[in-house]
C-alpha positions as CSV (number, residue, x, y, z in Angstrom):
1,M,93.7,158.3,29.1
2,A,93.3,155.3,31.4
3,T,90.2,153.2,31.2
4,G,88.1,152.7,34.3
5,I,89.2,149.1,34.6
6,D,92.9,150.2,34.7
7,I,92.2,152.7,37.4
8,I,90.4,150.2,39.5
9,G,93.2,147.6,38.9
10,Q,95.8,150.2,40.0
11,A,93.8,151.1,43.1
12,L,93.5,147.5,44.1
13,T,97.2,146.8,43.5
14,Q,98.1,149.8,45.6
15,L,95.7,148.7,48.4
16,A,97.1,145.2,48.3
17,A,100.7,146.5,48.4
18,D,99.8,148.7,51.4
19,R,98.2,145.8,53.3
20,L,100.6,143.0,52.3
21,P,102.9,143.4,55.3
22,V,99.8,143.2,57.6
23,I,98.6,140.1,55.8
24,V,102.0,138.4,56.0
25,A,102.3,139.3,59.7
26,G,98.8,137.9,60.4
27,L,99.7,134.6,58.7
28,A,103.0,134.4,60.6
29,L,101.0,134.9,63.8
30,L,98.6,132.1,62.9
31,V,101.5,129.8,62.1
32,S,103.3,130.6,65.4
33,I,100.1,130.0,67.4
34,F,99.6,126.6,65.8
35,S,103.3,125.8,66.3
36,Y,103.0,126.8,70.0
37,R,99.9,124.6,70.5
38,A,101.6,121.6,68.8
39,A,104.7,122.1,71.0
40,R,102.6,122.2,74.2
41,K,100.8,119.0,73.2
42,A,104.1,117.3,72.5
43,S,105.5,118.6,75.9
44,K,102.5,117.2,77.7
45,A,102.8,113.8,76.0
46,A,106.5,113.6,76.8
47,L,105.8,114.5,80.4
48,E,103.1,111.8,80.6
49,A,105.5,109.3,79.1
50,H,108.1,110.2,81.7
51,R,105.6,109.8,84.5
52,V,104.6,106.3,83.2
53,A,108.3,105.3,82.9
54,I,109.1,106.4,86.5
55,F,105.9,104.7,87.8
56,D,107.0,101.4,86.2
57,Q,110.5,101.6,87.6
58,R,109.3,102.6,91.1
59,F,106.6,99.9,91.1
60,S,109.2,97.3,90.2
61,V,111.2,98.3,93.3
62,Y,108.0,97.9,95.4
63,A,107.2,94.5,93.8
64,D,110.7,93.2,94.5
65,A,110.5,94.2,98.1
66,E,107.0,92.6,98.3
67,K,108.3,89.4,96.8
68,F,111.1,89.3,99.3
69,L,108.7,89.7,102.2
70,G,106.3,87.2,100.7
71,A,109.0,84.5,100.7
72,W,110.0,85.4,104.3
73,F,106.4,85.0,105.4
74,R,105.9,81.8,103.4
75,Y,109.0,80.1,104.9
76,G,109.1,81.7,108.3
77,K,112.6,83.0,107.7
78,P,114.2,85.1,105.0
79,D,114.8,83.3,101.7
80,W,118.4,83.9,100.7
81,D,117.5,83.1,97.1
82,E,115.5,86.3,97.2
83,M,118.2,88.5,98.8
84,P,119.7,89.6,95.4
85,T,116.2,90.8,94.5
86,L,116.0,92.9,97.6
87,L,119.6,94.2,97.1
88,S,118.7,95.2,93.6
89,A,115.6,97.0,94.8
90,I,117.7,98.9,97.4
91,N,120.2,100.0,94.7
92,R,117.4,101.2,92.4
93,S,115.6,102.9,95.2
94,Q,118.5,105.2,95.7
95,F,117.9,106.7,92.3
96,L,114.1,106.6,92.2
97,F,112.9,107.5,95.7
98,P,113.6,109.9,98.5
99,K,116.0,108.6,101.2
100,T,113.1,107.4,103.4
101,I,112.4,104.5,101.0
102,S,116.0,103.5,100.8
103,K,116.3,103.6,104.6
104,Y,113.2,101.4,104.9
105,L,114.6,98.8,102.5
106,E,118.0,98.9,104.3
107,T,116.2,98.3,107.6
108,L,114.4,95.4,106.0
109,K,117.7,94.0,104.8
110,K,119.3,94.3,108.2
111,D,116.3,92.7,109.9
112,A,116.3,89.9,107.4
113,I,120.0,89.2,108.2
114,E,119.2,89.2,111.9
115,A,116.2,87.0,111.4
116,S,118.2,84.6,109.3
117,R,120.9,84.4,111.9
118,A,118.2,83.8,114.6
119,A,116.6,81.0,112.5
120,S,120.0,79.4,112.1
121,V,120.4,79.4,115.9
122,A,116.9,78.2,116.5
123,S,117.3,75.3,114.1
124,G,120.6,74.3,115.8
125,E,122.8,75.0,112.8
126,T,124.6,77.7,114.7
127,E,125.4,77.8,118.4
128,G,123.6,80.3,120.6
129,H,120.6,80.7,122.9
130,R,117.8,78.9,121.1
131,E,114.9,80.6,123.1
132,Q,116.3,84.1,122.5
133,A,116.8,83.2,118.8
134,V,113.2,82.0,118.4
135,E,112.0,85.1,120.1
136,K,114.1,87.3,117.9
137,Q,113.0,85.5,114.8
138,Y,109.4,85.8,115.8
139,E,109.8,89.5,116.8
140,L,111.3,90.5,113.4
141,M,108.8,88.6,111.4
142,K,106.0,90.1,113.5
143,K,107.4,93.6,112.8
144,Y,106.6,93.2,109.1
145,A,103.7,90.8,109.3
146,E,101.6,93.0,111.7
147,K,102.2,96.0,109.5
148,A,101.3,94.0,106.4
149,D,100.4,97.3,104.7
150,G,103.6,99.0,106.0
151,L,105.4,98.4,102.8
152,R,102.4,99.7,100.8
153,K,102.1,102.8,103.0
154,A,105.8,103.6,102.7
155,F,105.7,103.4,98.9
156,Q,102.2,104.7,98.2
157,P,103.0,108.4,98.0
158,Y,105.7,107.8,95.4
159,I,104.0,105.2,93.2
160,K,100.5,106.5,92.9
161,A,99.5,106.8,89.3
162,E,97.9,110.3,89.0
């Protein structure tokens, strides 16, 4: 005859055997919940890192355009030493921004070329109508100087850090 302790031991073993799949399933559920939460946190961190990288690249395009305009305002005519900086900004903008920004920078480049030609005529380096050249040079510089925040307004929706 089995002792009372043996009967209790057998009963507990049978109970544990019946509930073992439930316990294992519960543990698996807990592990999967923790794994899901860890994956979500990693995904959010990666997305934030991506946003920061894009912000940095976009802001460098803005800074280069601002640098070009600053030299133009400082010297009264576009600085050809800064033109490669603007051209680089235009090229990068095509990958980082909507077409409106690239078009804005292309217009800036075309206006800078016109202003440089006008400055050349105004200074007598190139033949042409001096008065018209002075007026054209002034008009193009005024276009960007009066809208000093035009560059910022054009870029702002795309480089805001959120």
